[in-house]
N, C-alpha and C positions, 0 to 999 in steps of 0.2 A: 881483337873481337868486341868488347864493350864500346859502346858509343854513348856519348853524352850531348845534350844540345839544352840551350836555353828558349824559354817562351814566357812571353807576357801578357799570354791570356787568361783571364779571369773570368770564370762566368758567372755573373750574378745568379741565373736562375739555380746553380749549383749550389751558392750559398745561401740561397731563400729558402731550401729546407731541410738545412742544420743548423744548429747553435754553435757547431764546433767553431773554434775559432782558428785559422790557419796557422801554423806552427813554423812558417817559413816566410820569409822575404818576399814581395811582390817578385815573380821571375825567376825564383831560386828552384825550377823544376829539371828534375833530372831524370835519365831515361836507364833502366837497368835491362841485363839481358835475362831472357828467362827461355829456359829451354825444356822440350817436352817429348816424351816417344810416344804420346798414345794418339795411336792413327786413327780416325775418323772421328774424333772429338778434340775438345780444348781448344789451344792457340789456333790450329788449322781453320777453325769454323769461325775465328773471334772476328768481328769488326772493329777495327781497333782506334776507329777515327774518332767515335764519339758514340756515348751509351750513358744512363744517368750515373751508373758505377763508375764508371772512367771517368766521365767529367768531375765527381766526387773526388776520384782520388788526384786526378792531377790537381785540382782546386784549393782542396784541403789540405793532402798531406806531400804533394809537389812530385809525384811519382808518374813517368809514363814507361811503356813496357816496350822494348825488343824482343819482338817473339820469334822462336824459331821451332818446329817439330818435322824434322825431317822425315820424309816417305817412305824409308828404306834405310838399315842399317841404323837407327839411332843410337843403340847401345854400342857398337863400334865407334860412333862417330862421339862420343861420351866417355868412354873408355879412354880415347886419344886425348881428349881435353883433360882427362884426370892425368895421364902421364906427362902431358908438358906444363902443368900447373896453371891452366888455362881457363878454370870452370867458370860457368855462367855465373850470376848472382843469384836467380832462382831456379830449381830444378825439380819438374813435377814428372815422375816415372813411374812407370809399373813393373820394370824387368827385376826381378830378385837380383840378379848376379850384379846389375849396376847397383842396387843399393846397398849392397854389401861392400862392394868395391870402396865405395865411397864412404861406408862408416869405418871398413877398416884402414883407410890410408888416413883418419884423421881430418876428411877435407871436409866436414859439413858440421854446423854448429850443431849441439845438443840442445834443443828448445828452451828446456829451462835456464839453460847458462845465457843462452842468447836474448829472452826477452828479459831475464832479470838484469841484465846488460843493458838493454838499448831501450825498453818498454816497461820498467817494472810495474807499471799500474796498469797492465794488459790484463782482461778480464780472462785469457787462455791460462795465466798462472792460477787461479781460483777456480775457475768453472770449467774447464775443459771435461769433457764426461772422464772419471776416472777408470771405469771399467774400460774405457777404450785406449787410453793411454797406458794403462797397464798392460793391454794385450800387446799394444806397440813397442814398451819396454820389455817384455817375453821374447817378442819376435827379434828385437833389433839390438838387445842390452842396453838400452837407452832412450830417452824420447826424442828421437832424431828428426821427426818429420811428423806434418799436419795431413789427415788423412780426407778423400773424397769420400762421400755416400757414406757418412757413419749414419749407423742403424743400429742401436744397442740398448740395453734397459737404462741405463744411466741417460742416455741421449735423448731418452723419452720420456724420463722425467721430466726433461727441460722442455721438450715438444712432444706432449701425447699426441697418438693418434684423433683424427678428428671425426673418424666413421669406422665402423668393423671389417671395412672392404679394404681398408690399409692394413689392417691386423692380419687377415689373411694372405696378404701378398706379402708380409713378414714370416709369417709360419709355416705358409705351405706354397709358399710361391720360388719359380724358378724363371730366370731370363731363357732358358733354353725349354721349347715345346715344341710339340707336333700339330700343326697347324692347317687348315685346310680353306680353301678359297669356297667362300660359300656361293657366288655365284655360280663357278662351274659346279657346284653339286646340284643346286636347285637346277640348271638347265640341262644335267646329264641323271637327272634321277635318283642319285645319291643321297644316302639317308645317313642318319648320325649310326644307328645301329648298324649299318654295312661297314662302316670304318672304324667302329671300334673292338673289332675281333681281327686278328692277324690273317685269316683266312677271308675275312668278308673286305678287308683293307687291298689283299692281291686283286680280288674279286673288281673291286671298284677303280684300281689303277688300270687294269685290263681294260675296262670300258674305256676309259678316258682316251688311254694308247689308241684304241681302234675306233673310237667314236667319231675324228676327223673336225673336231670341235675347235673352232679359231677364236680369238680375241674380236673385237669390233674392229680391230686393225687388219685383222686377215691373219694375225700371227698364231703359229700351233703352240700348243698347251703340253708342258713337260709333266708326267705324272707325277715324279717324285724329283724335290730339291734338297741334298744336306747344304752346309753352312759354308760353300765354296771350299777356298783353300784352307779354312779354319775348321773342316769338317769333322777332325780328329775329337778336339777339343771341345767345341761346341756341340756337336750333333752325336758322334759314336759315343765318347766318354761323358756327353750331358746326358740330353733326354731318353737316346735309346739305350744305353745302358741301365738307366734308371728301369727305364719303363719293362726291361726284361728281367728283373730284379737282381743286377749285378750288387755285390755288396762287397767290402773290403778287409772281411772276414771270411774263416773259414766254417765249417758245421761246429768246429769244436770254440770257435769264439776267440779264435787266434788271428791276428793280423795277416793279410797275407795282401798281392799285388791283385787289383781290382779284376785286372785282365785273365786272371786264373779262375774267377767266379764261372761256373756253368751258364750263367745267367749274361756274362759279359760273350760267351760264344755266341748264346742263341743272338745277341745283338749284332755281333758281325755277321753272322747267318742272314738275318732281315738284310743288311746293307748287299749281302752278296744277292741274295734272292733277289730284290731292287734290281740290281747290274743285271743279273741273267737274263731276267725276264723282260730286261730292256725297259724298264719303268724309269730307272736311273740313267741318265749319262754319266760316264767317267770323266767326260768332260768339263763337267760343273764342278768337280772336286780340283779343277786346276785354276780356276776362275779367281780373282780377287774381288773383294765385297763389293766394290763398287760395280763391276760388271754383274755378280749376281744381283743385286738392287735393282737393275734393269730389267731382269726378267721377273721380279716380285712387284715392281710396280707398274709393269706393263699385262697385269694379271694373266701372266704366262707361264703360272706353275699350281698344280692342282694341290700337291701335298709339299708345303715347306717343312722341314725339321731343322730349328736352330735357333738363333738369337734374336726372339722377337723384336730387341731393343733396336735393330739394327735396321729399322725403317720406320719410315713414316705410314701406318695404319689408317690413315682417314681416306685414301683413295682406293682401297682394298678389301673384300669383306672376308679378313681372316677370322677363323672362328677354332677354338679348340674342345675336344670332347674327353680331355683327358687322356687314359690311358688307351693304347691298341691292346687289347686282351692277349698275350703270347696263347699259342695253340696248346702248350703244356700247362696253360692256366694260371703260369707263374703269378705272382704278387710284385708289385712295383715298388722300387725303395728309392725314397725322395733323401738327399742328405739336404739338410737346412742346420744351418750356424747356429747352436742354440747359446752360445756365450757372446762376447763381445768378440767382434772380428777386427781386424785391421784395415779397414776399407778397402778401397781400389787405390786410388791414384794417390802416391805419396809426395810430397812437396817439401823438398829440403832448401836451405838458406846455406851458401859456400863460405866458408871463412875469407874467402877471397873476396866476399860480395863490398862493392864501392858505397852503399847506402844503408848500412845495415839499419840505421835510427828509422828510416823512412821505411826501409822493407820491413820491420818489426811493428810499427805504425798499420801498414797495409794489411799484415797477415790479421793483427789482432782485430781491425775494422770490419775486412772482408768476411770472417768469420764467425761477427756479431749478429746479433738477430738485426740490427740496423743496418748491416752490411748486406745479409742475408736478403731482407726486404727489398732493398735497392738491387742489389743483383739480380733476382728473380721476378721482381714487378716495378721497379722502376719508382716512380715519384708517388707519394700518397695524394689524391685527390685528383692528380691528373692521367696517371695511369691506371689506377686500381684504388677501391674503397676496402674497407676492414666493418666486420660486423662486430657485435658485441661478447661474439665466440672466439674471435681472431681466426676467422674465416675470410679470404679475399677474392674479391670480384675484381675482375679485370675491367675497365673501361674498353670502349671501342678503340680510342687510341692506343690504349696499354695492349690489345689483343694485337693489332696491326703492327705497331712500331716494335715492338717485343720480339715479335715473329719474323720482322726484317733485319731487327738487331741479330739476334741470337741464332737464326735459322733453326727452331723449335728446341737448342737447347740455351739452357742460362749461361751466359757469359763467361764465368769464372769457373768452369766445372772442375776444376782440380779442388776448389773447395764446397761444392755442391754437397749439402747436407740432407741425407733421405728422410730422418724424423723430421727437420723442420719443412718440407714437402708436405709430409702427410698431416701435420699439425696445421699449416695455413689452407692449404688446397681442397676446395670445395669436392665434393662426389664428381666425379666429370660425367658429361654426355655419355652416353653409351657407345654413341657413334665416332668420338672424335678419338685422336691418337691413343691418349690417355685413357681414355675408358675402354678402348680394345684391350689395351696392355694390360689393365687390371682384370678384366675378364681371361685372358690367356693364360697370363703368370701362373694363379693357384688352380687351374683344372686338373692337372695332373695329380696334384698333392690332396684336393678337396675329394678324389676317389677312396671311396670306404674302403678299398682293399689296398690303397697305399699304404707303405710303411715308412716311416718319417725317422730318421735317426741323426743324432748330432754329429755335423761334420767336424765342429772341432775337436772332437777326440782324434781325428788323423790331421790334423792341422802342425805338420810337422815342421820344426826348426831346420834349417839348413844343415845343422852344427851335429845333426841325428849320427850322421856320416862323415867324418871328415873325406873333403874332396881328394885328399892326397894318397888317402890309405888303399888298402887292396881293395874294399868293398866300396869306397867310395868311387873308386877307379871303375870298378865294376858296375855298380848303379849309373853314372854317365854312359856307360857301354848301353845298359839296357835301356835306356830312353832313346837313344841314337836309333838301336834296333826296333824298337817298335813301331816306333814312327814308320818305318820304311816298312816292315814286316805285315803293320794292320793294313796297310795299302796294298801289298800283295794277296793279303787272305782275302779282302771283300770284292777284289777283282778276279779272283780264282773262275776260270770260264767251266766247271764244273763242279758237281759234288765231291767227287772224290778228289779234286784237285783241292779244293776248301780245306778238306778233311786232313789232306797232306800239310799243306799250308799251316795249318792251325797246329798240328802236330809238332811240326817244325818249330813252333813259335814256343811251346811248352819245353821242348827239349834244350832250344837253345837259352832259353831263360834258365833252366836247370844247370847250364853249362857256365852262365854267367852268375853260380852261387846266388840264385833268388831265394833259395829258402835261409840262408845266411841272411843275405840282406832285410827281408820279412821277421827272421827272428830280431834284429837290431830294432826294427821300428816296433815289431809288438811289445818290446819293455815298455818304449815311452809310450805307446798306446794304453796297455796296461795301466801304467802311472795315471795317465788321463782319465782313465774309468775310476780308477780310486778316488782322484782329488774332485771328481764331478757327481760321482754316484751313479752315471750314466756306462752303458755300453752299446755296441750293435752286435745285430744278431743276422744271423742267416737264415731269413724268413723263408726260404726256399729250399732249405736242406733235405726236406723229404722227397721231394721231386727226384731227387738224385741219386739218391742210395741204392 
């Protein structure tokens, strides 16, 4: 499965931008097999022929990449490779079960041991953000991976944000947003005040539904779209549960599944209302993300409730006004990780890696400031300039070539550093994709009535309940059941049927010993509260007494 080839190509241009002397003989270039499960990002979008970073890595480290990112069943395929002892050299994944399986099998390196063995001078051994490293150790039992999208207090000491807007994104932001197409609003006379209450929102959707409004291409408009087949995780369990004030504790401060919060029931009813009133077509909930994007980018959606990061927003006029105030005036509740998180994509090195020295050197370089600068911005002077505050301005060539190369993403997405981005990136043009993004993300969190709580308090490890234990088995049953039952609840054809299906969910969860499951998690939650001095409150408890 792993392939090697020899190339004699050495680009003088790459050598000219660095003082590093290649540690390998000319022609000694190796290819490593890199596997990813990150649908929509990373290797699937890479231009692997040439870029400033790729050229540097090839010509100074002697490494090229054979990239694989299956569109489906990536975890299953990786599991088969683990079972047959035929793992990729580098593995960048998001599936927690896959991570656990790799570590339990002893198939991947502890990063400390790997770097000490193969790159003892690596900056990672002394400079990797300590709070983030500790979070990884707490999660996995060791420092087995390098993570993407690091945004921690220690990483911000290395790369402090260059503007207050980035602080708002960190402290009050979420990718899951309620967004409106401003062009449609303006065309139909819909105001911010109208869509800022639940009653007014339904009125606005009714107006859109009956308006006969079409796009410039004559296509009809959908009043509401959730996030396609990811609607449960991204829309319902994301911004909608936040909007209706669902929290993972009861009125006495004990942990409970968020699904049992009265606010969660109201979020379910909101989706059900949209379906019953024919504002939301249930077929939208079965689309894949690529299909959803065609609707969004064509201006065919009035209100989009989902992950704003999944679409280029330059060609559409998305705005967010924060919360849709519920009819019962419940306050919103936004989870924000206020400790050092573990990032997103986790990159592992298999113990069967054929080129450990080169891979170690690559990891050390691509995560360094030099590597990040070249990966994000290209070659200084040619692709960008830097001012005395460290803020980067792309040249015309840099703007165009980097966009073409990376398709609006950085090349090595598994090593994206959020703190680095916010340290080097100028405040974006409000009409740019990035400018729209930083306006959308904190809109809900900046609401005066929004309650922000520390989500790290409920960032539980997989070991709280052993999967093979009685409660562990029941928890697995709960997860499977909830996914199907939520769909039944929101697609109920009448209010009576909605109540029946919701009550079925509550009673079935009781049958699955949800109280005992929550009690086990409550012990860990209470310990986390003691260790941090934080807690989560049921801020809407008085509404439901």
